[in-house]
Each structure stands twice: as structure tokens, then as C-alpha cells.
TILUMZA-992233 format. One line per field, with one value per atom (N, C-alpha, C): x, y, z; residue in three letters; atom name. Coordinates in Angstrom, 1 decimal, always signed. Example, Ala and Ser with C-alpha at 12.3 -4.5 7.8 and 13.67 -1.06 7.14 Angstrom:
<rs>
u <- c(+13.2 +12.3 +13.2 +12.8 +13.7 +12.9)
v <- c(-5.7 -4.5 -3.3 -2.2 -1.1 +0.0)
w <- c(+7.8 +7.8 +7.8 +7.1 +7.1 +7.9)
r <- c(ALA ALA ALA SER SER SER)
a <- c(N CA C N CA C)
</rs>
This chain:
<rs>
u <- c(-9.7 -10.0 -8.8 -7.7 -6.5 -5.6 -5.0 -4.0 -2.9 -1.7 -0.6 -0.4 -0.2 +0.1 +1.4 +1.6 +2.8 +4.1 +4.0 +5.2 +5.3 +4.5 +4.5 +4.1 +3.4 +2.8 +1.4 +1.0 -0.4 -1.4 -2.4 -3.4 -4.4 -5.0 -6.1 -7.1 -8.4 -9.5 -10.6 -11.2 -12.4 -13.6 -14.1 -15.1 -16.4 -16.7 -17.9 -17.8 -16.7 -16.5 -15.8 -15.0 -14.2 -12.9 -12.6 -11.4 -10.2 -9.0 -7.8 -7.3 -6.9 -6.4 -4.9 -4.3 -2.8 -2.1 -1.6 -0.8 +0.5 +1.0 +2.2 +3.2 +4.5 +5.6 +5.9 +7.1 +7.7 +7.1 +6.9 +6.4 +7.4 +8.7 +9.8 +10.1 +9.3 +9.6 +8.7 +9.0 +8.2 +7.2 +6.0 +5.0 +4.4 +4.3 +3.8 +2.5 +2.2 +1.0 +0.4 -0.9 -1.6 -2.8 -3.1 -4.3 -4.8 -6.1 -6.7 -7.1 -7.2 -7.8 -9.3 -10.0 -11.5 -12.2 -11.7 -12.4 -12.0 -10.9 -10.5 -9.6 -9.3 -8.5 -7.0 -6.7 -5.3 -5.1 -4.0 -3.6 -2.1 -1.8 -0.5 -0.1 +1.1 +1.7 +3.0 +3.3 +4.6 +5.4 +6.7 +7.6 +8.4 +9.1 +10.1 +11.2 +11.6 +12.8 +12.4 +11.1 +10.7 +10.3 +10.0 +9.6 +8.1 +7.5 +6.1 +6.0 +4.9 +4.6 +3.2 +2.9 +1.5 +1.1 +0.0 -0.6 -1.8 -2.0 -3.2 -4.1 -5.2 -6.0 -6.8 -6.9 -7.5 -6.6 -5.3 -4.4 -3.6 -3.7 -3.0 -1.5 -1.0 +0.4 +1.0 +2.2 +2.9 +3.1 +2.7 +2.8 +4.0 +4.2 +5.3 +5.9 +7.2 +7.9 +8.8 +8.7 +9.5 +10.0 +11.3 +11.8 +11.1 +10.7 +9.9 +10.4 +11.0 +11.4 +12.7 +13.4 +14.6 +14.3 +13.1 +12.7 +11.3 +10.8 +9.5 +8.4 +7.5 +6.3 +5.2 +4.8 +3.8 +2.3 +2.1 +0.7 +0.7 -0.4 -0.6 -2.1 -2.4 -3.8 -3.9 -4.9 -5.1 -6.1 -5.9 -6.8 -8.2 -9.2 -10.6 -10.7 -9.8 -9.8 -9.1 -8.4 -7.6 -6.4 -6.0 -4.8 -3.6 -3.7 -2.5 -2.5 -1.3 -1.2 -0.2 -0.5 +0.3 +0.8 +2.1 +2.7 +3.3 +3.4 +4.0 +5.0 +6.2 +7.3 +7.9 +8.7 +9.5 +10.7 +10.9 +12.0 +11.5 +10.3 +9.8 +9.2 +9.0 +8.5 +7.2 +6.5 +5.4 +5.8 +5.3 +5.5 +4.1 +4.0 +2.8 +3.2 +2.6 +3.0 +1.8 +2.2 +1.2 +0.8 -0.5 -0.9 -0.4 -0.5 -0.1 +1.4 +2.2 +3.7 +4.4 +3.8 +4.4 +5.6 +5.7 +6.8 +6.4 +7.4 +7.2 +6.8 +5.8 +5.5 +5.9 +6.0 +6.2 +6.7 +7.6 +8.0 +8.0 +7.5 +7.4 +7.9 +8.6 +8.9 +8.5 +8.3 +7.8 +7.7 +7.5 +7.5 +8.9 +9.1 +10.4 +10.7 +9.7 +9.9 +9.1 +9.0 +8.3 +6.9 +6.4 +5.1 +4.3 +3.3 +2.7 +1.4 +0.7 -0.6 -0.8 -1.4 -1.7 -3.0 -3.8 -5.1 -5.4 -6.0 -6.6 -7.9 -8.3 -9.6 -10.6 -11.9 -12.8 -12.8 -12.4 -12.4 -11.0 -10.0 -8.7 -7.8 -8.2 -7.4 -6.5 -6.7 -5.9 -5.4 -4.2 -3.7 -3.4 -3.9 -3.6 -2.6 -1.7 -0.6 -0.5 -0.2 +0.0 +1.3 +2.0 +3.4 +3.7 +4.8 +5.3 +5.8 +6.0 +6.4 +5.1 +4.0 +2.8 +2.1 +2.3 +1.6 +0.8 -0.3 -1.2 -1.0 -0.7 -0.5 -1.5 -2.0 -2.8 -2.1 -2.0 -1.2 -2.1 -1.9 -2.7 -2.0 -2.8 -2.2 -1.5 -2.2 -1.6 -0.3 -0.3 +0.9 +1.9 +1.4 +2.2 +2.9 +2.1 +2.6 +1.7 +2.3 +1.5 +0.5 -0.7 -1.8 -1.9 -1.8 -2.1 -1.3 -1.0 -0.3 -1.0 -1.4 -2.0 -1.2 -1.0 -0.2 -1.0 -1.4 -2.1 -1.0 -1.4 -0.4 +0.3 -0.3 +0.4 +0.2 -0.1 -0.3 +0.2 +0.5 +0.8 -0.4 -0.5 -1.6 -1.4 -2.4 -2.3 -3.1 -4.0 -4.8 -5.5 -5.7 -6.5 -7.6 -8.8 -9.9 -10.5 -10.8 -11.5 -12.8 -13.9 -15.2 -15.3 -14.3 -14.4 -13.7)
v <- c(-11.5 -11.7 -12.1 -11.4 -11.7 -12.5 -13.5 -14.3 -14.5 -14.1 -14.3 -15.8 -16.2 -17.6 -18.1 -19.4 -19.9 -19.4 -19.1 -18.6 -17.1 -16.5 -15.0 -14.1 -14.6 -13.8 -13.4 -12.1 -11.8 -12.5 -13.1 -13.8 -12.8 -13.1 -12.3 -13.3 -13.0 -13.9 -13.0 -13.5 -12.9 -13.4 -12.5 -12.9 -13.4 -12.9 -13.3 -14.7 -15.1 -16.4 -17.4 -16.9 -17.7 -18.2 -17.7 -18.1 -17.2 -17.9 -17.1 -16.3 -15.1 -14.2 -14.4 -14.5 -14.7 -13.4 -12.9 -11.7 -11.9 -10.8 -11.0 -10.0 -10.4 -9.5 -9.4 -9.3 -9.0 -9.9 -11.2 -12.1 -12.9 -12.5 -13.2 -12.6 -11.6 -11.0 -11.6 -11.3 -11.8 -10.6 -10.7 -9.7 -9.9 -8.8 -8.8 -8.0 -7.1 -6.3 -6.0 -5.8 -5.5 -4.6 -3.7 -2.9 -2.6 -2.4 -2.0 -0.5 +0.2 +1.5 +1.3 +2.4 +2.3 +1.7 +1.8 +1.3 -0.1 -0.6 -2.0 -2.1 -1.1 -1.1 -1.2 -0.6 -0.5 -1.5 -2.3 -3.1 -2.7 -2.4 -2.1 -3.1 -3.6 -4.6 -4.1 -4.4 -4.1 -5.4 -5.2 -6.4 -6.4 -7.5 -7.7 -6.7 -6.3 -5.4 -4.0 -3.6 -2.2 -1.6 -2.5 -2.1 -2.1 -1.1 -1.1 -1.5 -2.3 -2.7 -2.4 -1.8 -1.5 -2.2 -2.9 -3.6 -2.9 -3.0 -2.6 -3.9 -3.9 -5.1 -5.4 -4.4 -4.6 -5.5 -5.3 -6.0 -7.1 -7.0 -7.9 -7.8 -6.6 -6.4 -5.3 -5.5 -4.5 -3.2 -2.1 -0.8 +0.0 -0.1 +0.7 -0.2 -0.1 -0.7 +0.4 +0.6 +1.7 +1.4 +1.6 +1.5 +2.5 +2.1 +3.0 +3.1 +2.0 +1.9 +1.1 +1.1 +0.4 -1.0 -1.3 -2.6 -3.0 -4.0 -4.6 -3.6 -3.6 -2.8 -3.6 -3.3 -4.1 -3.7 -2.5 -2.0 -0.9 -1.0 -0.1 +0.3 +1.6 +2.0 +3.1 +3.0 +4.0 +4.9 +6.2 +7.3 +7.2 +7.7 +7.6 +8.3 +9.3 +10.0 +9.2 +8.1 +7.2 +8.0 +9.1 +9.9 +9.6 +9.1 +8.9 +7.5 +7.0 +5.8 +6.0 +5.5 +5.6 +4.2 +4.2 +2.9 +3.0 +1.9 +1.8 +0.7 +0.9 -0.1 -0.4 -1.4 -1.8 -0.9 +0.0 +1.0 +2.2 +2.1 +3.1 +4.4 +4.3 +5.5 +5.1 +6.2 +6.1 +7.0 +6.6 +7.4 +7.7 +8.9 +9.2 +9.4 +8.7 +8.7 +8.9 +9.3 +9.4 +8.0 +7.7 +6.3 +5.9 +6.8 +6.4 +6.2 +7.0 +7.0 +6.3 +6.2 +5.8 +6.6 +7.8 +8.7 +9.4 +9.6 +10.1 +11.5 +11.8 +13.2 +13.6 +12.6 +13.0 +11.7 +11.8 +10.8 +11.3 +10.4 +10.8 +9.7 +10.2 +9.2 +9.9 +9.2 +9.7 +8.5 +7.3 +6.1 +5.7 +5.0 +4.6 +3.2 +2.5 +1.1 +1.0 -0.2 -0.5 +0.0 +0.5 +1.0 -0.2 -0.8 -2.0 -1.7 -0.6 -0.4 +1.1 +1.3 +2.7 +2.7 +3.8 +3.9 +5.4 +5.8 +7.1 +7.2 +8.4 +8.6 +8.6 +8.5 +8.4 +9.7 +10.9 +12.1 +12.3 +11.4 +11.4 +12.5 +13.2 +14.3 +13.9 +12.8 +12.3 +10.9 +10.6 +9.3 +8.7 +7.5 +6.9 +5.8 +5.7 +4.7 +4.0 +2.7 +1.9 +1.3 +1.3 +0.8 -0.2 -0.9 -1.8 -1.0 +0.3 +1.1 +1.4 +0.7 +0.8 +2.2 +2.9 +4.1 +4.1 +4.9 +5.1 +6.6 +7.0 +8.4 +8.8 +10.0 +10.5 +11.7 +11.7 +12.7 +13.5 +14.8 +15.6 +15.4 +15.3 +15.1 +16.4 +17.5 +18.8 +19.1 +19.0 +19.5 +18.3 +17.1 +15.9 +16.0 +16.4 +16.4 +15.5 +15.0 +14.2 +15.0 +14.6 +15.3 +14.8 +13.5 +12.9 +11.6 +11.3 +10.0 +9.4 +8.1 +7.3 +6.1 +5.7 +4.5 +3.7 +2.5 +1.5 +1.0 +0.5 +0.1 -1.2 -2.2 -3.5 -4.2 -3.5 -4.3 -3.4 -4.1 -3.5 -3.3 -2.3 -2.2 -3.2 -4.0 -5.0 -4.7 -3.7 -3.3 -2.0 -1.3 -0.1 -0.2 +0.1 -0.1 +1.2 +1.4 +2.6 +2.2 +3.0 +2.6 +2.3 +2.8 +2.5 +1.3)
w <- c(+2.1 +0.7 -0.2 +0.0 -0.8 +0.1 -0.5 +0.1 -0.9 -0.7 -1.6 -1.8 -3.1 -3.4 -2.8 -2.8 -2.2 -2.9 -4.2 -4.9 -4.8 -3.9 -3.6 -4.7 -5.7 -6.7 -6.3 -6.6 -6.3 -7.2 -6.6 -7.4 -8.0 -9.1 -9.6 -10.1 -9.7 -10.1 -10.7 -11.7 -12.2 -11.3 -10.5 -9.5 -10.1 -11.3 -12.0 -12.5 -13.0 -13.6 -12.8 -11.8 -10.9 -11.5 -12.7 -13.4 -12.9 -12.9 -12.5 -13.7 -13.5 -14.5 -14.5 -15.6 -15.7 -15.9 -14.7 -14.8 -15.5 -16.2 -17.0 -16.5 -16.5 -16.2 -14.7 -14.4 -13.1 -12.0 -12.3 -11.3 -10.5 -10.7 -9.9 -8.6 -8.2 -6.9 -5.8 -4.5 -3.4 -3.1 -3.3 -3.1 -1.7 -1.0 +0.4 +0.6 -0.3 -0.1 -1.5 -1.5 -2.8 -2.6 -3.6 -3.5 -4.9 -4.9 -6.2 -6.1 -7.2 -7.3 -7.2 -6.9 -6.7 -7.9 -9.1 -10.3 -10.6 -10.0 -10.3 -11.5 -12.2 -13.4 -13.1 -11.9 -11.5 -10.3 -10.3 -9.2 -8.9 -7.6 -7.2 -6.1 -6.3 -5.3 -4.8 -3.5 -2.9 -2.6 -2.7 -2.6 -1.3 -1.1 +0.0 -0.1 -1.3 -1.5 -1.7 -1.4 -1.4 -2.7 -3.7 -5.0 -5.2 -5.9 -6.2 -7.7 -7.9 -9.3 -9.6 -10.7 -11.1 -12.3 -12.2 -13.4 -13.9 -15.2 -15.8 -15.9 -15.2 -15.1 -16.4 -17.3 -18.6 -19.4 -19.4 -20.2 -19.4 -18.1 -17.2 -17.3 -17.7 -17.9 -16.9 -16.6 -15.8 -16.6 -15.9 -16.6 -16.0 -14.7 -14.1 -12.9 -12.8 -11.7 -11.1 -9.8 -9.2 -7.8 -7.5 -6.2 -5.3 -4.1 -3.2 -1.8 -1.3 +0.1 +0.1 +1.3 +1.5 +2.1 +2.4 +3.0 +2.6 +3.1 +2.7 +2.8 +1.8 +1.8 +2.3 +3.5 +4.2 +3.9 +3.5 +3.3 +2.2 +1.4 +0.3 +0.3 +0.0 -0.1 -1.1 -2.0 -3.1 -2.5 -2.8 -2.3 -3.0 -2.3 -2.9 -4.3 -4.5 -5.8 -6.9 -6.5 -7.4 -8.0 -7.4 -7.9 -7.1 -5.9 -5.1 -4.5 -4.2 -3.5 -2.3 -1.2 +0.0 +0.4 +0.8 +1.1 +2.5 +3.2 +4.5 +4.5 +5.1 +5.0 +6.4 +6.3 +7.5 +7.7 +6.7 +6.9 +7.7 +8.3 +9.2 +8.5 +7.2 +6.4 +5.7 +5.4 +4.5 +3.3 +2.1 +0.9 +0.3 -0.3 -1.0 -2.4 -3.4 -4.8 -5.7 -6.9 -8.0 -8.4 -8.6 -8.9 -10.3 -11.3 -12.6 -12.8 -12.3 -12.5 -11.4 -10.2 -9.0 -8.5 -9.1 -8.6 -7.3 -6.5 -5.1 -5.1 -4.3 -4.0 -2.6 -1.7 -0.3 +0.4 +1.3 +2.2 +3.7 +4.6 +5.9 +6.8 +7.9 +9.0 +10.3 +11.2 +12.5 +13.5 +12.9 +13.7 +14.0 +15.2 +15.6 +15.0 +14.6 +14.0 +12.7 +12.2 +11.0 +11.0 +9.9 +9.7 +9.0 +9.7 +9.1 +8.4 +8.7 +8.1 +7.8 +6.6 +6.2 +5.5 +5.7 +5.1 +4.9 +3.7 +3.5 +4.2 +4.7 +5.2 +4.0 +4.3 +3.2 +2.3 +2.9 +2.1 +1.4 +1.7 +1.2 +1.7 +2.8 +3.3 +4.5 +5.1 +6.2 +5.9 +6.4 +6.3 +7.7 +8.0 +9.3 +9.1 +10.1 +10.0 +11.4 +11.3 +12.6 +12.5 +13.6 +13.6 +14.7 +14.6 +15.6 +16.9 +16.7 +17.9 +18.8 +18.5 +19.2 +19.2 +18.0 +17.9 +16.6 +16.7 +15.6 +15.3 +14.1 +13.7 +12.6 +12.7 +11.6 +11.0 +9.7 +9.0 +8.0 +8.0 +7.0 +5.6 +4.6 +3.3 +2.8 +3.0 +2.6 +3.3 +4.6 +5.3 +5.6 +5.4 +5.6 +7.0 +7.9 +9.3 +10.2 +11.2 +12.2 +13.0 +12.9 +13.7 +15.1 +15.2 +16.5 +16.7 +17.9 +18.2 +19.3 +19.1 +20.2 +20.4 +21.7 +22.0 +23.0 +22.5 +23.4 +24.4 +25.5 +26.5 +26.2 +25.6 +25.4 +24.1 +23.1 +21.8 +20.6 +19.6 +18.3 +17.6 +16.7 +15.8 +14.6 +14.4 +13.3 +12.1 +12.2 +11.0 +11.3 +10.2 +10.2 +9.2 +9.6 +8.7 +8.3 +7.1 +6.6 +6.1 +6.2 +5.8 +4.3 +3.5 +2.0 +1.7)
r <- c(MET MET MET TRP TRP TRP GLN GLN GLN LEU LEU LEU LEU LEU LEU GLN GLN GLN ASP ASP ASP TRP TRP TRP THR THR THR PRO PRO PRO PRO PRO PRO ALA ALA ALA LEU LEU LEU ASN ASN ASN VAL VAL VAL GLN GLN GLN THR THR THR GLY GLY GLY THR THR THR GLU GLU GLU LEU LEU LEU ARG ARG ARG LEU LEU LEU GLN GLN GLN GLY GLY GLY ASP ASP ASP LEU LEU LEU GLY GLY GLY ARG ARG ARG ARG ARG ARG TYR TYR TYR ARG ARG ARG SER SER SER VAL VAL VAL ALA ALA ALA PHE PHE PHE GLY GLY GLY PRO PRO PRO THR THR THR GLY GLY GLY ILE ILE ILE ILE ILE ILE MET MET MET ILE ILE ILE ALA ALA ALA GLY GLY GLY THR THR THR ASP ASP ASP ASP ASP ASP GLY GLY GLY VAL VAL VAL LEU LEU LEU VAL VAL VAL ARG ARG ARG TRP TRP TRP ASP ASP ASP MET MET MET GLY GLY GLY THR THR THR LEU LEU LEU ARG ARG ARG VAL VAL VAL VAL VAL VAL VAL VAL VAL THR THR THR ARG ARG ARG ALA ALA ALA ALA ALA ALA HIS HIS HIS PHE PHE PHE ASP ASP ASP THR THR THR ILE ILE ILE ASP ASP ASP SER SER SER ILE ILE ILE HIS HIS HIS VAL VAL VAL SER SER SER PRO PRO PRO SER SER SER ALA ALA ALA LYS LYS LYS LEU LEU LEU VAL VAL VAL VAL VAL VAL THR THR THR ALA ALA ALA SER SER SER ARG ARG ARG ASP ASP ASP GLY GLY GLY ARG ARG ARG ILE ILE ILE THR THR THR ILE ILE ILE ARG ARG ARG ASP ASP ASP VAL VAL VAL LEU LEU LEU THR THR THR LEU LEU LEU THR THR THR GLY GLY GLY GLN GLN GLN ASN ASN ASN GLN GLN GLN GLN GLN GLN SER SER SER GLY GLY GLY HIS HIS HIS ARG ARG ARG HIS HIS HIS SER SER SER VAL VAL VAL GLU GLU GLU TRP TRP TRP VAL VAL VAL ARG ARG ARG PHE PHE PHE SER SER SER PRO PRO PRO ASP ASP ASP GLY GLY GLY LYS LYS LYS VAL VAL VAL ILE ILE ILE ALA ALA ALA THR THR THR GLY GLY GLY SER SER SER ARG ARG ARG ASP ASP ASP ARG ARG ARG THR THR THR LEU LEU LEU ARG ARG ARG CYS CYS CYS TRP TRP TRP THR THR THR LEU LEU LEU GLN GLN GLN LEU LEU LEU ALA ALA ALA LYS LYS LYS SER SER SER LEU LEU LEU GLN GLN GLN VAL VAL VAL ARG ARG ARG SER SER SER PRO PRO PRO SER SER SER ARG ARG ARG SER SER SER ASP ASP ASP PHE PHE PHE ARG ARG ARG SER SER SER ILE ILE ILE VAL VAL VAL SER SER SER PRO PRO PRO ARG ARG ARG)
a <- c(N CA C N CA C N CA C N CA C N CA C N CA C N CA C N CA C N CA C N CA C N CA C N CA C N CA C N CA C N CA C N CA C N CA C N CA C N CA C N CA C N CA C N CA C N CA C N CA C N CA C N CA C N CA C N CA C N CA C N CA C N CA C N CA C N CA C N CA C N CA C N CA C N CA C N CA C N CA C N CA C N CA C N CA C N CA C N CA C N CA C N CA C N CA C N CA C N CA C N CA C N CA C N CA C N CA C N CA C N CA C N CA C N CA C N CA C N CA C N CA C N CA C N CA C N CA C N CA C N CA C N CA C N CA C N CA C N CA C N CA C N CA C N CA C N CA C N CA C N CA C N CA C N CA C N CA C N CA C N CA C N CA C N CA C N CA C N CA C N CA C N CA C N CA C N CA C N CA C N CA C N CA C N CA C N CA C N CA C N CA C N CA C N CA C N CA C N CA C N CA C N CA C N CA C N CA C N CA C N CA C N CA C N CA C N CA C N CA C N CA C N CA C N CA C N CA C N CA C N CA C N CA C N CA C N CA C N CA C N CA C N CA C N CA C N CA C N CA C N CA C N CA C N CA C N CA C N CA C N CA C N CA C N CA C N CA C N CA C N CA C N CA C N CA C N CA C N CA C N CA C N CA C N CA C N CA C N CA C N CA C N CA C N CA C N CA C N CA C N CA C N CA C N CA C N CA C N CA C N CA C N CA C N CA C N CA C N CA C N CA C N CA C N CA C N CA C N CA C)
</rs>
């Protein structure tokens, strides 16, 4: 559904009218990932240089910009409660942050290579991550510890899908 434009800015369209929405502020970065909150009012994008940017889709303006990782942010997912956002990066870490302020609440590492995909479970209590180290990990939100590790024999995980 989303494809970053050639100039690496996240596109935004009004689906009802088909018109492009003109986002304002902090468009000079290379954006690699994007996610909406469940209500569609918040859009968060991740950059090549590990920065998170949150837009208010009502005003189309940047509200918060925050350094989050040491490398590219490849995946972002907003919790079902819309209170937390989890990010995955090529620096091998995931971070769990407050959606409104983008301040860090927790950082985890456990993968040996870049973490390419991250998703909250539908109840928001478990986070699943997929990595280039060919592992899929499930993390508890409360304990922030790895519950399970699975390794397929010959392939990287390219996506994780949640029913929401």
C-alpha cells in the first residue's frame, strides 16, 4: 500500500478524494519505514540515519523528531492501544517508545544482525521481530525478554504479519 516516493519522502493521500496531502517539515531526510496509529491521526516515519519523525495528520505538520537508533529504521509498528511504538533497526536493536513524545521506554538486543521487521500482537502484550540472522523472536512487553527463538534453515524473514 505504501511506497516511498523517489525523493524518499513518505507520501500521504486522502483515500476518499485521491488527492495528495502536502506534509510539512523535516522532508529532507531519507525515509525507510512508516506507520499510522490505529485512528490515523498519527503518522510516524523512520529514516536512514535512525531518526523517528511524528506527524499530526490533522495539521500535516511535524510534531516530534527524535534520534532512536544508530542505523536505518527498517520497521515501525504502533501498538493496538496507540500508546506505544516499536521500531526495528539495522543496528540490531528494537526500541519501545511512547507514541506522543517518542521518548524511549525500553531497548532490546538479542539478534546478531539487523532487525528488519517488528509487530505487536493483537493484544499488544507480545512483540515479534524478524532478523537477517534468520531468527524470529517473540518478546514480552512487560518483561522485555525473549520468549522464543525460531530459525528457518535457509531463508531470512522478510515480513511479519499481524491480524490487525
